[in-house]
GUROKE-195063 format. One record per residue: residue number from 1; residue in one letter; x, y, z of N, C-alpha, C, O in turn. Coordinates in Angstrom, 3 decimals, padded with zeros to 6 digits, always signed. Example, Ala and Ser with C-alpha at 12.3 -4.5 7.8 and 13.67 -1.06 7.14 Angstrom:
+-----+---------+----------+----------+----------+----------+----------+----------+----------+----------+----------+----------+----------+----------+
| num | residuo |      n_u |      n_v |      n_w |     ca_u |     ca_v |     ca_w |      c_u |      c_v |      c_w |      o_u |      o_v |      o_w |
+-----+---------+----------+----------+----------+----------+----------+----------+----------+----------+----------+----------+----------+----------+
|   1 |       A | +013.190 | -005.690 | +007.800 | +012.300 | -004.500 | +007.800 | +013.200 | -003.300 | +007.800 | +014.236 | -003.319 | +008.465 |
|   2 |       S | +012.850 | -002.250 | +007.080 | +013.670 | -001.060 | +007.140 | +012.900 | +000.030 | +007.870 | +013.409 | +001.138 | +008.039 |
+-----+---------+----------+----------+----------+----------+----------+----------+----------+----------+----------+----------+----------+----------+
// end
This chain:
+-----+---------+----------+----------+----------+----------+----------+----------+----------+----------+----------+----------+----------+----------+
| num | residuo |      n_u |      n_v |      n_w |     ca_u |     ca_v |     ca_w |      c_u |      c_v |      c_w |      o_u |      o_v |      o_w |
+-----+---------+----------+----------+----------+----------+----------+----------+----------+----------+----------+----------+----------+----------+
|   1 |       M | -022.476 | +003.012 | +053.915 | -023.732 | +003.733 | +053.902 | -023.505 | +005.220 | +054.141 | -024.135 | +006.058 | +053.495 |
|   2 |       I | -022.612 | +005.549 | +055.064 | -022.344 | +006.947 | +055.376 | -021.678 | +007.636 | +054.194 | -021.980 | +008.793 | +053.903 |
|   3 |       I | -020.772 | +006.937 | +053.508 | -020.083 | +007.537 | +052.366 | -021.058 | +007.814 | +051.228 | -020.973 | +008.859 | +050.583 |
|   4 |       S | -021.976 | +006.899 | +050.977 | -022.925 | +007.110 | +049.889 | -023.917 | +008.220 | +050.222 | -024.303 | +008.983 | +049.336 |
|   5 |       I | -024.333 | +008.322 | +051.475 | -025.239 | +009.402 | +051.862 | -024.538 | +010.754 | +051.764 | -025.139 | +011.734 | +051.325 |
|   6 |       S | -023.274 | +010.811 | +052.169 | -022.550 | +012.075 | +052.035 | -022.309 | +012.420 | +050.561 | -022.255 | +013.598 | +050.208 |
|   7 |       G | -022.163 | +011.418 | +049.705 | -022.030 | +011.675 | +048.269 | -023.299 | +012.244 | +047.674 | -023.249 | +013.182 | +046.879 |
|   8 |       I | -024.436 | +011.686 | +048.053 | -025.717 | +012.209 | +047.568 | -025.914 | +013.634 | +048.067 | -026.355 | +014.508 | +047.320 |
|   9 |       R | -025.585 | +013.863 | +049.337 | -025.717 | +015.205 | +049.902 | -024.783 | +016.183 | +049.193 | -025.152 | +017.335 | +048.968 |
|  10 |       G | -023.592 | +015.742 | +048.844 | -022.644 | +016.601 | +048.146 | -023.132 | +017.006 | +046.769 | -022.899 | +018.134 | +046.336 |
|  11 |       I | -023.805 | +016.100 | +046.077 | -024.341 | +016.442 | +044.757 | -025.503 | +017.415 | +044.886 | -025.608 | +018.367 | +044.113 |
|  12 |       L | -026.367 | +017.182 | +045.853 | -027.544 | +018.028 | +046.002 | -027.209 | +019.425 | +046.512 | -027.880 | +020.388 | +046.141 |
|  13 |       L | -026.191 | +019.556 | +047.349 | -025.878 | +020.856 | +047.942 | -024.954 | +021.711 | +047.094 | -024.971 | +022.935 | +047.215 |
|  14 |       N | -024.153 | +021.103 | +046.245 | -023.192 | +021.875 | +045.471 | -023.514 | +021.754 | +043.990 | -023.200 | +020.746 | +043.358 |
|  15 |       R | -024.121 | +022.755 | +043.458 | -024.486 | +022.716 | +042.037 | -023.905 | +023.868 | +041.244 | -024.446 | +024.222 | +040.196 |
|  16 |       Q | -022.805 | +024.470 | +041.718 | -022.213 | +025.577 | +040.976 | -021.028 | +025.151 | +040.123 | -020.848 | +025.669 | +039.021 |
|  17 |       N | -020.229 | +024.235 | +040.600 | -018.978 | +023.904 | +039.939 | -018.982 | +022.426 | +039.549 | -019.182 | +021.554 | +040.395 |
|  18 |       I | -018.763 | +022.158 | +038.282 | -018.875 | +020.793 | +037.781 | -017.793 | +019.855 | +038.333 | -018.125 | +018.727 | +038.696 |
|  19 |       P | -016.526 | +020.257 | +038.417 | -015.548 | +019.317 | +038.984 | -015.849 | +018.952 | +040.435 | -015.628 | +017.815 | +040.852 |
|  20 |       I | -016.344 | +019.902 | +041.190 | -016.694 | +019.605 | +042.579 | -017.950 | +018.750 | +042.641 | -018.139 | +018.017 | +043.611 |
|  21 |       M | -018.812 | +018.824 | +041.639 | -019.979 | +017.942 | +041.581 | -019.571 | +016.505 | +041.250 | -020.268 | +015.564 | +041.633 |
|  22 |       S | -018.460 | +016.326 | +040.550 | -018.041 | +014.974 | +040.197 | -017.340 | +014.249 | +041.347 | -017.273 | +013.020 | +041.352 |
|  23 |       M | -016.823 | +014.991 | +042.313 | -016.154 | +014.345 | +043.450 | -017.099 | +013.496 | +044.292 | -016.705 | +012.397 | +044.683 |
|  24 |       P | -018.330 | +013.936 | +044.599 | -019.235 | +013.046 | +045.336 | -019.603 | +011.784 | +044.561 | -019.862 | +010.740 | +045.159 |
|  25 |       I | -019.626 | +011.876 | +043.231 | -019.896 | +010.682 | +042.427 | -018.784 | +009.662 | +042.635 | -019.043 | +008.465 | +042.755 |
|  26 |       E | -017.543 | +010.146 | +042.677 | -016.416 | +009.253 | +042.924 | -016.502 | +008.642 | +044.317 | -016.170 | +007.472 | +044.500 |
|  27 |       S | -016.945 | +009.422 | +045.298 | -017.060 | +008.859 | +046.649 | -018.177 | +007.820 | +046.719 | -018.070 | +006.856 | +047.477 |
|  28 |       M | -019.241 | +007.998 | +045.944 | -020.292 | +006.977 | +045.919 | -019.791 | +005.696 | +045.253 | -020.152 | +004.598 | +045.677 |
|  29 |       L | -018.970 | +005.827 | +044.222 | -018.372 | +004.642 | +043.615 | -017.420 | +003.940 | +044.590 | -017.324 | +002.713 | +044.594 |
|  30 |       L | -016.722 | +004.718 | +045.410 | -015.875 | +004.139 | +046.446 | -016.714 | +003.377 | +047.461 | -016.307 | +002.310 | +047.921 |
|  31 |       A | -017.876 | +003.907 | +047.817 | -018.763 | +003.209 | +048.758 | -019.249 | +001.892 | +048.166 | -019.331 | +000.886 | +048.870 |
|  32 |       V | -019.570 | +001.894 | +046.886 | -020.005 | +000.661 | +046.227 | -018.873 | -000.359 | +046.223 | -019.101 | -001.542 | +046.475 |
|  33 |       N | -017.651 | +000.097 | +045.936 | -016.499 | -000.808 | +045.962 | -016.297 | -001.407 | +047.344 | -016.023 | -002.600 | +047.475 |
|  34 |       S | -016.431 | -000.584 | +048.372 | -016.267 | -001.089 | +049.738 | -017.309 | -002.151 | +050.055 | -016.994 | -003.176 | +050.660 |
|  35 |       N | -018.546 | -001.908 | +049.649 | -019.601 | -002.902 | +049.879 | -019.315 | -004.200 | +049.132 | -019.476 | -005.285 | +049.689 |
|  36 |       F | -018.895 | -004.096 | +047.885 | -018.560 | -005.294 | +047.121 | -017.459 | -006.099 | +047.814 | -017.554 | -007.320 | +047.935 |
|  37 |       L | -016.420 | -005.404 | +048.266 | -015.294 | -006.108 | +048.877 | -015.667 | -006.732 | +050.212 | -015.275 | -007.866 | +050.492 |
|  38 |       V | -016.416 | -006.013 | +051.041 | -016.791 | -006.551 | +052.352 | -017.696 | -007.764 | +052.203 | -017.487 | -008.781 | +052.865 |
|  39 |       F | -018.699 | -007.664 | +051.341 | -019.603 | -008.796 | +051.171 | -018.937 | -009.955 | +050.449 | -019.318 | -011.108 | +050.650 |
|  40 |       S | -017.952 | -009.668 | +049.613 | -017.213 | -010.736 | +048.944 | -016.375 | -011.528 | +049.945 | -016.322 | -012.757 | +049.890 |
|  41 |       V | -015.731 | -010.819 | +050.848 | -014.910 | -011.501 | +051.850 | -015.796 | -012.268 | +052.826 | -015.456 | -013.381 | +053.227 |
|  42 |       S | -016.926 | -011.685 | +053.208 | -017.780 | -012.351 | +054.193 | -018.470 | -013.593 | +053.629 | -018.778 | -014.521 | +054.377 |
|  43 |       S | -018.714 | -013.616 | +052.325 | -019.387 | -014.776 | +051.740 | -018.433 | -015.728 | +051.019 | -018.878 | -016.693 | +050.397 |
|  44 |       D | -017.130 | -015.469 | +051.096 | -016.114 | -016.314 | +050.447 | -016.367 | -016.486 | +048.956 | -016.301 | -017.598 | +048.434 |
|  45 |       D | -016.655 | -015.383 | +048.275 | -016.942 | -015.413 | +046.849 | -016.056 | -014.383 | +046.155 | -015.874 | -013.276 | +046.663 |
|  46 |       M | -015.512 | -014.736 | +045.012 | -014.623 | -013.842 | +044.280 | -015.352 | -012.867 | +043.364 | -014.731 | -011.946 | +042.835 |
|  47 |       M | -016.640 | -013.047 | +043.166 | -017.380 | -012.182 | +042.244 | -017.395 | -010.725 | +042.718 | -017.297 | -009.810 | +041.901 |
|  48 |       G | -017.515 | -010.507 | +044.012 | -017.520 | -009.142 | +044.535 | -016.211 | -008.433 | +044.281 | -016.192 | -007.237 | +043.990 |
|  49 |       Q | -015.108 | -009.167 | +044.391 | -013.806 | -008.567 | +044.134 | -013.621 | -008.252 | +042.659 | -013.006 | -007.243 | +042.314 |
|  50 |       S | -014.140 | -009.098 | +041.792 | -014.041 | -008.804 | +040.361 | -014.932 | -007.623 | +039.985 | -014.552 | -006.801 | +039.151 |
|  51 |       F | -016.119 | -007.535 | +040.597 | -016.963 | -006.363 | +040.356 | -016.303 | -005.094 | +040.881 | -016.429 | -004.038 | +040.261 |
|  52 |       A | -015.603 | -005.174 | +042.007 | -014.921 | -004.005 | +042.565 | -013.827 | -003.517 | +041.617 | -013.652 | -002.312 | +041.441 |
|  53 |       S | -013.097 | -004.442 | +041.011 | -012.073 | -004.016 | +040.048 | -012.712 | -003.422 | +038.796 | -012.164 | -002.492 | +038.205 |
|  54 |       L | -013.861 | -003.950 | +038.388 | -014.571 | -003.376 | +037.245 | -015.058 | -001.970 | +037.557 | -014.930 | -001.075 | +036.721 |
|  55 |       V | -015.614 | -001.761 | +038.744 | -016.095 | -000.435 | +039.132 | -014.924 | +000.539 | +039.221 | -015.067 | +001.698 | +038.834 |
|  56 |       S | -013.776 | +000.102 | +039.719 | -012.594 | +000.965 | +039.780 | -012.137 | +001.375 | +038.386 | -011.737 | +002.520 | +038.173 |
|  57 |       T | -012.194 | +000.451 | +037.444 | -011.820 | +000.753 | +036.062 | -012.767 | +001.762 | +035.448 | -012.330 | +002.697 | +034.777 |
|  58 |       V | -014.052 | +001.584 | +035.668 | -015.048 | +002.519 | +035.140 | -014.883 | +003.892 | +035.783 | -015.015 | +004.909 | +035.103 |
|  59 |       A | -014.593 | +003.937 | +037.090 | -014.402 | +005.217 | +037.771 | -013.180 | +005.951 | +037.231 | -013.210 | +007.172 | +037.074 |
|  60 |       A | -012.117 | +005.226 | +036.950 | -010.919 | +005.859 | +036.394 | -011.180 | +006.399 | +034.991 | -010.735 | +007.495 | +034.652 |
|  61 |       A | -011.895 | +005.638 | +034.185 | -012.222 | +006.108 | +032.836 | -013.150 | +007.318 | +032.895 | -012.999 | +008.261 | +032.118 |
|  62 |       E | -014.103 | +007.288 | +033.813 | -015.029 | +008.412 | +033.956 | -014.289 | +009.668 | +034.392 | -014.603 | +010.764 | +033.928 |
|  63 |       S | -013.315 | +009.520 | +035.275 | -012.537 | +010.670 | +035.723 | -011.707 | +011.249 | +034.579 | -011.635 | +012.468 | +034.423 |
|  64 |       A | -011.092 | +010.403 | +033.794 | -010.259 | +010.877 | +032.688 | -011.095 | +011.576 | +031.622 | -010.718 | +012.645 | +031.142 |
|  65 |       I | -012.212 | +010.990 | +031.254 | -013.068 | +011.608 | +030.235 | -013.703 | +012.891 | +030.765 | -013.811 | +013.881 | +030.042 |
|  66 |       G | -014.123 | +012.868 | +032.036 | -014.705 | +014.068 | +032.633 | -013.709 | +015.206 | +032.692 | -014.061 | +016.352 | +032.410 |
|  67 |       L | -012.460 | +014.907 | +033.060 | -011.440 | +015.943 | +033.105 | -011.174 | +016.519 | +031.717 | -010.978 | +017.727 | +031.582 |
|  68 |       A | -011.164 | +015.685 | +030.694 | -010.979 | +016.180 | +029.326 | -012.130 | +017.087 | +028.907 | -011.911 | +018.107 | +028.253 |
|  69 |       I | -013.352 | +016.722 | +029.280 | -014.510 | +017.567 | +028.953 | -014.429 | +018.895 | +029.694 | -014.750 | +019.942 | +029.131 |
|  70 |       F | -013.997 | +018.858 | +030.967 | -013.871 | +020.096 | +031.731 | -012.839 | +021.026 | +031.116 | -013.068 | +022.231 | +031.015 |
|  71 |       V | -011.702 | +020.469 | +030.702 | -010.638 | +021.286 | +030.119 | -011.102 | +021.905 | +028.805 | -010.858 | +023.087 | +028.562 |
|  72 |       M | -011.762 | +021.129 | +027.958 | -012.237 | +021.671 | +026.681 | -013.327 | +022.719 | +026.894 | -013.358 | +023.725 | +026.184 |
|  73 |       T | -014.211 | +022.503 | +027.849 | -015.246 | +023.493 | +028.146 | -014.622 | +024.771 | +028.681 | -015.060 | +025.867 | +028.330 |
|  74 |       F | -013.615 | +024.646 | +029.518 | -012.960 | +025.836 | +030.048 | -012.244 | +026.593 | +028.939 | -012.252 | +027.824 | +028.933 |
|  75 |       R | -011.633 | +025.889 | +028.008 | -010.945 | +026.569 | +026.906 | -011.921 | +027.303 | +025.999 | -011.624 | +028.401 | +025.528 |
|  76 |       V | -013.084 | +026.708 | +025.750 | -014.056 | +027.328 | +024.849 | -014.821 | +028.447 | +025.544 | -014.941 | +029.544 | +024.999 |
|  77 |       R | -015.344 | +028.182 | +026.754 | -016.220 | +029.115 | +027.453 | -015.490 | +030.056 | +028.399 | -015.967 | +031.162 | +028.654 |
|  78 |       G | -014.351 | +029.644 | +028.919 | -013.646 | +030.456 | +029.895 | -014.099 | +030.196 | +031.326 | -013.527 | +030.757 | +032.261 |
|  79 |       T | -015.101 | +029.368 | +031.512 | -015.577 | +029.014 | +032.839 | -016.194 | +027.622 | +032.788 | -016.595 | +027.142 | +031.728 |
|  80 |       I | -016.261 | +026.991 | +033.943 | -016.917 | +025.691 | +034.007 | -018.070 | +025.739 | +034.999 | -018.403 | +024.741 | +035.639 |
|  81 |       A | -018.672 | +026.920 | +035.114 | -019.841 | +027.069 | +035.983 | -021.043 | +026.392 | +035.327 | -021.163 | +026.376 | +034.102 |
|  82 |       V | -021.919 | +025.843 | +036.140 | -023.072 | +025.096 | +035.631 | -024.017 | +026.008 | +034.855 | -024.608 | +025.576 | +033.865 |
|  83 |       E | -024.171 | +027.254 | +035.282 | -025.097 | +028.170 | +034.605 | -024.669 | +028.423 | +033.165 | -025.521 | +028.519 | +032.282 |
|  84 |       S | -023.368 | +028.532 | +032.911 | -022.912 | +028.780 | +031.547 | -023.028 | +027.527 | +030.681 | -023.202 | +027.640 | +029.468 |
|  85 |       I | -022.936 | +026.354 | +031.266 | -023.053 | +025.122 | +030.481 | -024.493 | +024.861 | +030.108 | -024.755 | +024.264 | +029.064 |
|  86 |       N | -025.438 | +025.292 | +030.931 | -026.845 | +025.151 | +030.578 | -027.204 | +025.963 | +029.338 | -028.177 | +025.636 | +028.657 |
|  87 |       S | -026.449 | +027.007 | +029.028 | -026.724 | +027.805 | +027.838 | -026.317 | +027.086 | +026.553 | -026.698 | +027.524 | +025.467 |
|  88 |       I | -025.555 | +025.996 | +026.644 | -025.132 | +025.238 | +025.470 | -026.331 | +024.541 | +024.817 | -026.335 | +024.325 | +023.605 |
|  89 |       Q | -027.341 | +024.191 | +025.607 | -028.475 | +023.409 | +025.121 | -029.255 | +024.137 | +024.024 | -029.670 | +023.500 | +023.055 |
|  90 |       G | -029.461 | +025.415 | +024.144 | -030.341 | +026.092 | +023.202 | -029.618 | +027.120 | +022.446 | -030.207 | +027.794 | +021.602 |
+-----+---------+----------+----------+----------+----------+----------+----------+----------+----------+----------+----------+----------+----------+
// end
């Protein structure tokens, strides 16, 4: 619970840099994994552990794709500040 609340707070308080905005998302996924594993062990069920491995796989893919997007945006724009990315829309 504390990890997920700090992740939400991290997203809300830091809105200047996109890579730093993605770190709280990863910590919230870690909190979800911890909950899945704890409740899986306490209820003697393997489904929570399989969901935890699925969430870990999705988090790794999200990190890899996000890093590729950050690198390409930095090469094109020269910065990865949120204000400059908002100008892409229009």
